[in-house]
C-alpha angles and dihedrals in degrees: 000000000000145000124265124009124342116249132182087254087064089075089078089068096055116120102227098157106060106005119171117249109231141165095203126044126193120224109189124209113285092007141094138224127203120211132194115213129204115194103197100176139031120265142073116316123197122209113189134191124191133188114211092223090055101029092154092058098067112176116222138192120193120206119194116209108194120213115232087226090060094217130160085225088073106028142014125219117279108257116254091233095054112140113228127198141182121009095349096064094093097038123100118253118250115273118269120266093220 
């Protein structure tokens, strides 16, 4: 974490050797926090950010980790009305499981 805006030079300050495993990460006003994620099983993962002033407007990011076995036991089909953003907007959606 650091004060001000994140820059590519901020990567030099990351603790990659003995990082603390946490479920909740604080991001203080006018600062940033970098997180490293490990997705250890297939399925849909939800990452959520909340501002205390707007607690009811929790922001969420869903990450889909697809199983190599492509089984409905691990993952459902991506909904047709899924909103995509960033670099994945123009990419095709994964093939259906059924």
